[in-house]
N, C-alpha and C positions, 0 to 999 in steps of 0.2 A: 504494499499500500504506500502511496505517496501522500505524505502529510502536508508538505510545503506546496500547496496548490495555489497557483496564481488566481487572483479574483478581480472582477471588475463590477462596478455598480450597474444595476439594471438601466440606469438613465444614461450610461456611457454610450458612445457611438461604436459602430463596427470598426471604425479606424482606431479608436482607443483600444478595443479588444485586440486587434491585430498587432498593434504596437506592444502591448503587454505580452502577447504570445511570442513575438520576436525577441523582446528584451529578456524574457525568461527562458527562451528556447523550449517552449512548450507547444504541443499540438492542440491545446485547449485551455479554457479558463472557466472557473466557476463563476456564476453570475449571482450577486447578492443584492438584496433590497436595502432600503435605508436603515433597517435594523440589523444589517449584516447577516441576515438569514439567507442561506443558499436557496435560490428559487429556480435555477436553471443551469444551462451549460452551453458554451459555444465551443465548437471544435473546427478544425480545418475542414472536415468533411461537411459540417453544417454550412460553413461559409460557401463552399462550392455548390451545395444542393439548394440552399434556401436564400442566400444573399445574392449570389451572381445573377440569377434569373430576374431579380428586381430591376437590374440595369440602372442602379443609382449610385451616387458617390458614397463611399464608406463613411464620410463625415455627416451624411444626411440621414442615415438609418440608425435607429437606437438598437442596442443589444437586445432589448426586451422584444423587439419585432421579429428577431430571427433565432432566438435561443431555443434550445430544445429541452425536453424534460430530463431530469436526472434520475435514471434507474438506480435503485438502492439495494444495498445489502448490509447485513449486520456485521459488526467487527468480529463476531464469533464464528462467521461462516467459513467454511473450508475453501481452499483455492479451487478445488473441483466444482463446488457450488458456483463460485464466482465465474469460472470458465463457462459452465453451462448457461448462466444467465446472459453473459456477454454474447455467446454464440446463438442462443435461442432468440435473442431480441435484435441481433445484427447491429450491435453498438460497439463502440471502441473503449468505453470505460463505464464503470459503476461507481456511484457515490457510496462511501461507507458512512453510514449514519447510525448513531447510538441514540435511539428515539428520534428526536428532531435535530439533534446536534450533529453537524457535518464534521467528520473527522479526517477525511481525505478521499482519495479514489484509487481504484485498482483499474489499471489500463490493460488493453490487449497485449501491449509490450511487456508489462509486468508478468502476465500470465505465460507468455511465450518463454520468458527467462525461467520461470518456475517449472513449466512442464517440458520445455524443449519443443521444437517444431513437430517432430514425429508424434509425440504423445498428445499434443494439442490437435493435430489433424485427426488422430484416432478418436479423440473425444468428439470432434465434429462429426464423425461418421456414426457415432452411437445413435440408435434410434430410441431415445428416451423421451418420455412425455416432458415437454417444456415446463418449467416452473412458472407459477403465476407472476407476471411482471408487476412491479411496483413503481409507479411514477407519480410525480407531482401533478396536481390539478393544473391544467393550462389556464384556467380562469382565475382562480384565487391565489394559486401557488403557495397555499398554506397547509394543505393536507394531501395525503396520497390517495389516489383513486381506488375505489373498491369495486370488485366485479359483482354484477348482478346476473344470476342465472335462472333458467327455468327448472322444472322438476326433472328433466332429462340431463341437466348439467350443461346445456348449451349457454354460452354467453349472450345475454340479451343487450347489455350495455355496461359502461363503466360510470360510476357516480361518485362525486366528491362528498364525503361525509360533512364537510365544512359548509360549502356554499350550495350544494345539491346540484351542481353542474353535471351534465351527463354527455357521454360520448356514445 
């Protein structure tokens, strides 16, 4: 886990986030609100997929407009569980949270070092049921979305227990 995670305010611009990433030699930054609570994530991948298509100047777009949700994992989770979550959700890093407190992140690079490429590829090929994703509500960014299912276990929607926003 990386604990010295670069951060930017949600009011910062994409230019500011890019400067922070360059200065810290990081491929991502945690996004925090005015209370310094982590509310999202910006990565190089997100800049390519969400910012570039806007065709705007990086100084004109706020980080909050293009940040993504932070998938979470417990500090007690195993590296195998972390690898499964990263791979199942096609993400590059997981936020390590103790309750609502952000402790750091585990990146795909961290896991590759831990497992080695061959073992990570083998894990990719396993046909296990993906674990339930946990991500911040894109509306209020104060709670993690909860899955709502029918009697057969099919996912009907995701709902925020805080603001009742649904996906």
